[in-house]
N, C-alpha and C positions, 0 to 999 in steps of 0.2 A: 608597447606591451599590450597583450590581450587581457582585457579586464571583463569580469563578470560581476553581476549584481545579485545579492541574495536579500530577499524580503520575506517577512513572516508576521502574521498577527495571531493571537492566541485563541480567541473565543468567537463563537457565532454571534455574540452580542456586539462585537466590534464591527466597524464598517470595512468593507472591501477597499474603500478609498485609502485605507491605511497603507496598503501595498503600493498604490500609486504615489502616495506622499513619500514613502521610503525610497522608491525608485527615483523620484525627482531629485531628492537631495544627493543621492549617490551618483546620479549622472552629473551633477554639478562638480562633484569632487573628481570624477573620472575625466571630465573635460578640462578642469583646471590643471590636472597632472599630465595631460596630453596622452592619456591612455585610449586605446581603441576598444569600445564596448562590443562584446561578441554575443553575450547571452544574458538573460534574466531568469533566475530561479526563484520561485515563490511558493510558499506553503501557506494555505489559508485555513483559519480556524484550527490551528494545530499548536499544541503546547510545546514550549521550549524545554520542558523537562525530559523529553525523550529525543534521541537521535534518529528514531525510526520514522523519518518523514521523507516522502518520495522525492521531492525536489532537492532536499538537502543531501540525500544519499546519492542522487544522480550527479550533483555538483562534486562530491568527493570522488566519485568514480571518474569523472571527467578530469579532475585534477591529477589523479594517479596516471591517467592515460596521456598526460602532457598536453591537454587541449586548452589550457589557460595559464596565465602568468600571475594574476592578482585577483583576489576576491574583495569586493567592496560591500559593506553593509552599514546600516545606520548606527548600530551599536553591537557590542559583543553579545548582549543578551538576545538579540534577534537570531543569532546562530545557535546558541544553547544557553540554558540556565543551569545545566548540570556541570559540576566541577570536573568530574572525570571526563565527560564528553568534550569539554572545552580543551582540556589538556591533550586528549587524544586527537582532536581536530588539529591543534597546533603542531603536534608531532607529525601527523600525516602530511600537512601542507609543507612543513619544513623539509621533509624527505622528498616531496615532489617538487621542491624548489618553487613553491607558490607563496607569494606574499599575501598578507591579510591586513586590510585597512578598514577602519570604521570612521564615521563622521564624529562620533563622540570621543573616541580614544586615540585616533590617529593610527599609526602603524602598530600592530599588535606584537608585543614581545613577551618574554617569559614573565616579566613583572605584571603585565596585564592579566596573563593567564592565572597567575596565583591570586592576585588581589580581587580582580573582577569576578573570577570564577567563584571565590569564596563569598563575595557579596551577593551574587546571583543565587547561590545555593541557600544562603540565609534568608533572602527575600522570599523564596518559595516556601521555606519552613515557616516563616512568620505569617505568610499569607494563609497557609493551611491551618495554623493555630487560630487565627482570627476568624476564618470561615467556620471552623468547628465550634468556636465559642458562640458565634451568631446563630448557628443551627440549634445548639443546645438551648439557647434562649427561646427560640420558637417552640421547641418541644415542651419546655416548662410552662409555656403559656397555652399548652394543649392545642397547638397549631401545627400544620404540616411543615416539615423541614425541607420539602421538595420531593419531586417524583410523584407520578400519578399512580394511584392504586385502583385496580378494577373494582367497580361497585360504588365509586365515589367520584365527585366532581369538585372542582375548585370554585369557591364562592368569591365574587367580586364585592369587596367591602371597602368602605371609606370612613375615616374618622371625622370628627367635628370640623377639622380644618380642611377637609377634602383630600387628605393624604391617603394613599392606598394602604390597606391593611392586608398583609400577605398571610397565607397559610390556612385560611378558612376552607372548610369543605363540608359537604353533606352527601346523603345517600342518593344514588341514581336508582330508582325503583326497578327499571327493566334489567339493569346489570345485577342488582341484588337478587332478582329472581333466578338469574343464571347461576349465581354463586350458590344459592340454596339447592338448585338442581344438581350441581356438581357434587356437593356434599352428600346429598341423598343417594345419588346413583353410586357413588363410591362406597357408602355404607351398605348398599344393597349388593355389593360384590362386583361392580363393574370396574375394570382397570382404568387408570388414567389414560392409556393409549386409546382404549375403546371409547372413552368419553370424548377425547379430543376429536377422533374421527367422526363421531356422531354430531358433534357441534359444527364441525366444518361442513359435513354433508348437508346440514340444515342452514348453512350460510350465516351462522351466528358469529358476529365479530368478536375477536379476542381482545386482550389488552392492547390499547393504542391502535385498534383496528386490524391487528395482525392475525394470521391464522392461529388456531389453537395447537399447542404442542403438548405432548404428555409431560414434559418437564415443567411447562408453565403450570400445570395442575399439581404435579407431585412435589416439585420444589426440592429444597435441600434441608435435611433434618436439622443439622446443627445450626444452620444460619436462619432457620425459620422462614424460608422463602417459599413461594408457590401458593396457589389458592388454598390448598388443604392445610397449610401450616400458618397462615397469616392470622395472628392474634387480633388484628384490628377488627376482624369480623365478629369477635365476641366483645368488642368495646374496650380493648386493651392495646395501647400504643407502646411498642417496644422499640427503642432507638439505641444506637451505638453498640449493636451486637458485634460489628466487625469494622475493620479498617482496611484500607487498600494501600499496598506497597507496590511500586513499579519494579518489575523484573528487569535488571540491567541487561540480561541476555536477549530478551525479546522486545522490551519496551512496553509490554502489556501490564496492566494493573492486576495484581493478584490479591484476593481477599484473605485476610487473617482474622481469626476470631479474637475478640476482646474478652478478658475475664468477666464472669457474670456479675461481679460486684461493680463493674463499670457501666452496666446497662442502665438505661433510663426508662422507667416504666410509668406510664400515666393512664389512669382510667378515663375512658371516654364513652360512657354508656349510650350517648345519643347517636353513636356511629355503629351500634350493634346490628348485625344482620343475621347471625346464626345463634340459635339458643344453646344453652349449656348441654342439653341432652344430646343433640346432634354433634356438637363439638367433641363430647366425650366418646361417642361411638366412633367418630373419625380417628381420634387419637389411639383408641384401642386397636383398630384395624391397621393403622400405620405401624404401631409397635409390633403387631403380629408379623407383618411383612418384613420388618427389619430383623426380627428374630428367626426368620425362616432359614433353612439350611443354605439355600441359594444365596441370599443376601449376606449371610455370615461368611460363606466361602469367598464372596467377592471382596468383602472388607478385609478378610485375613490375607488375601493375595496382594493387597495394597496396589491395585492395578494403576492407580493414578500416579504412582511414583515411577512407573516403568515407561520408557520411551517406546512408542509403537514403531515397529520396523517400517521403513519406507520402501514401498514397492515401486516398480517401474511406472505405474499409472496412478499413484497416490495423488489425489486432487485434480486429475486430468479427465476422469470419466464423467460424462454428462448425460442426463436423461434426454432423449430426443423428443419427448412430449412437452415437458415443462421447463427444461433447461436447468434443472436443479442437479446438484452433485449426486452421483450414485454412492451409496454407503455400504459398508461391510455388513452382511447379514449372515451370522454364523461364522464358520472358520474361513471358508474360501469363496463365498458367493457375494456378488455385488447386486444391489437393487436400488431403485429410486428411493431416496430417503423420504421424500414427501408422500409417495404412495405407501410406503411401509409404516411410517410413524403417524401420519395424520390424515391419510386418505384424500389428499388434495391433488393427486395425479392418478390417471387411469393406466399408467404404464406398469403392468404387473410383471413384466419380463425380468428374469434374473439370469445371471451368467457367472460361471466359475472364473475366478481371477486367473488361475494358471492358463486356462484355455485362451482367455482374452489376451493375456500377455504374449503368448505364442503367436496369435493372429497378428497382433500389432507389430511384433518384431519382424515377422515375415513380410508384412506390408511395408514396413520401413525399408527393408532391404530390396524388395523386388517390385513394389508397386508405386513407390515414390521415386522421384528423380529418374524417370524413364529416359534412357539415353537419347532417343531421337528428339523428344520434346525439350530436354535439357539443352541440347545443342542449339535449338531455336531460341531458347531463353538466353543462353550465353551470347548469341549473336545480337539479339535485341538489346540486352543489357549493355554490351560493349558500345553499340551505336548510340544509345540514348545518353549514357553517362559521358562518353567522349564528346558528344555534341555540347553537353553542358560544360565540359572542360574547355572546349574550344571557345565558348563564350567567356569563360574566366580568363583564358589566354588573351583574347581580344581586349578585355578590360584592363589587363596588365599593360598591354601595348599602348592603350590610351593614357594610362597613368605615366608611362615612360615618356610619351610625347609631351604630356603636360609638364613633366619635370624638366624636359629639355627647354621648353618655352620659358619656364620660370628662370632657369639658369641663364638664358640669353638676356632676359630683362634685368636680372641681377648684375650681369656683366656690364650692361649699358649704364645702369645707375652708378655702379662703382667707378666706371670710366668718367662719368659726368662729374662725380665728386672729386676724382683725381685731377680734373681739369679746372677745378676751382668753383664749381657750381655748388652753392649751399642754400638749403631751405628746409623748414620744418616739414613741409609736405613731402619732400624728397626722402627725408629720414623715415617718416611714417610708412611710406611705400616700401622702403628698403626693409623695415622690420616685418611688414606684412608678407613680403615675398620670401624672406628667410624662414618665417614660421611655416609658410606653405611648402617650401622645399623640405623642411624637416618632416612634415607630415607625409608628403609623397615618398620620401626616402624610406620612412618607417614602413609604409604600406607595401612598398616594393621589396622590402627586406624579407617578407614572408616567403616561404618556399613556393616555387612555381608549381602549378598543378601538373601531376604526372599522368601519363596515359593509363587507362584502366583496361586490363585484359583478363577475362575469365578463361581459364584453360578449357579447350573444347572437350577434353576427356574427364570433365568434372564428375559426370555420372558414374563412370567406371571406377574412379577413385573412391567415390562415396560408397558404392556397393561393397568394395573390398574392406573399407573401414568399418562398416556396420557389421559385416561378418566377423571381423576381429573383435568388435565390442561384444558381440553375442558370446563368443568364447571366453572373453574376459569376465563376463557375468558369472561364469561357473567357477571362477577361481577366487578364493577368499581374499587374497592379497590385492586383487585388482577390481573386485566387485563394486565397491563404493564409487570409485572414479568412473567406471563404465556405466553404472546406474545413472549418475548425474549427467553424463554426456548423452545417453539415450533419452533421458527425460527432457533434455533441452531441445531435442528434435521434434517433440510432440507438443502441438498447441492444444489439442483436445481430442478425446475419443467419444463419439456420440453413439449411444445405444438406442436403437429403434426397435419397437415390437414388430415382428414380421407378420403379415396377414396369413402366412402359411404356418405360423407357429414359430417359437424360438425367437432369436434376435437377429438384427442386422447391425453391423458395426461400420461406422464411418470414421476414418482417421484423417485428421487435419494436421499437417506438419508445418514447421517453420523453415522456409527455404534459406533464410539467413543463417540459421544454425547448421543446416545441411552443407552450405557452401563452406562454413568454417571447418566442419569435420572433414570435408573433402580435401582441403589444402593444409590441414594441420595448423590452423590459425590459433594463436593464443592471445586473446584480448586484441585481436586485429593486428597482431605483430607477427614477425617471422614468416611473412608470406614467401612462397617460392619465388625464385628469380624470374622477373618478367611479369609478375602478377601484382597489381596495385589495387587497394581497397580503400573505400571511405564509407561515411555514414549512409550514402545513397545505395552503395552496393550491398550493405548489410542491413538494409531496411527490412521490416517485418512483412514479408509477402507470404500469404497462406497457400499451401499446396495440398490438394485433397487426394488421398490414395485412390489409385485406379489406373486404367490404361491411358488416361490422359489427365488434363487438368480439371475435368468435370467430376462431380461427386459420384463415386461408385461404392456400393455396399458389399460387404462380405458376410455371407450367411453361415451360421454354425450348422 
């Protein structure tokens, strides 16, 4: 049986050796059961309360694809601590005919899913309650409950017994001056975006050394976040404004406001940075902005509840200067977010989204997968992969030869025993050879490698498919499916500012996805007759739009 191992630890405070320890005990179980270990999946410093972990998701995908027979873990809580996720995992594995074994519980069944899933969920709830209680104790002692606040630093303190006292902090004079400057410039009419750009232009470090953002300064009104809304700057510590709940659809934590009567407020005059007059002027201007027609219209539209439409290039367009994502500016334009919002990039070029999408689709159809070069790629891929397959075939031949030798030795020992020869050494040798025969037989039972052949007309088929996808984009019934297929072909679109003005567009595509589109592959299945694929064929190779494999730009 093909066995894989999954290991995880939760926090950066834990040691990476935890992964090695888990793998070690899982290997012992795998060896004891006579399973063949094929892969190790591990997620480091990742909570078990969410299923959105890279290695975990890859393992499930591989299970669905039939690439494994059994999953081995130290305990069920390494896979998940969420009751719903545990049940979902069990159903998925059962459908894929994959067994699940752990060191702590043995083979996982419906009983384990119910009981252990409930216990793990209760553990998380109890841990959260104890953590919250401990943080509240820190606040009531007028000490920090965690998290660094710009303008302050943590104090290293110890009690009479030499034990560390946590949560102390005092003012950092240089950062306090920046805080006062932000308040004063805002009260004088400067916008948070303009303040952020000015600070970045002067190389003033932001919170945690990061660049300044307008949102860092402006913050969120209801949550009291941001430099301009932080009441600690007037010597008032407010805690427990909000709580966090994990969204089961995305795995991300979402903030929810607590009732105001649950807030904990402590006066800490020794941490005051801003005087009452400046604070009051700031509050007045923030209130005026919130009451403006523009802000009122935005709130009335409830834009945060609406799902933004996904375009062909959503999340794929990159600034060629700083490497940051291009962001929407206005209705149809894209521009470097860092250049627009905080002045950290010199790329001022902007481009209309519809024009860029047309250029990209044209390049996908006509400038990628050029027929002559694709034929060269197909020939090279066939030769390289089949050479590897030849080595695998030779390895199977060696296993078969070894199995034949073991069979001959077994026949000789059995004949000796039949002739009356008896000894403990002979019996031990017999047991050893039988175990070796079982192992060799299992390894040879795996499917033999099949020859790999990419069709020489791959490029022509690809061009026809992309043309059909372009037409499908215009039909409401097929748009979503066509959109996702086209997006899969695009690794990134890089926008450079042209010396002659305007933009230069560089398209980088995924040849693996292009091959899949060309032959109508669905999860690497249903390949045309005479065509074989494996992970090496579908590896991620980048192809740049142009007359060849070299980068070529398209000017507007």
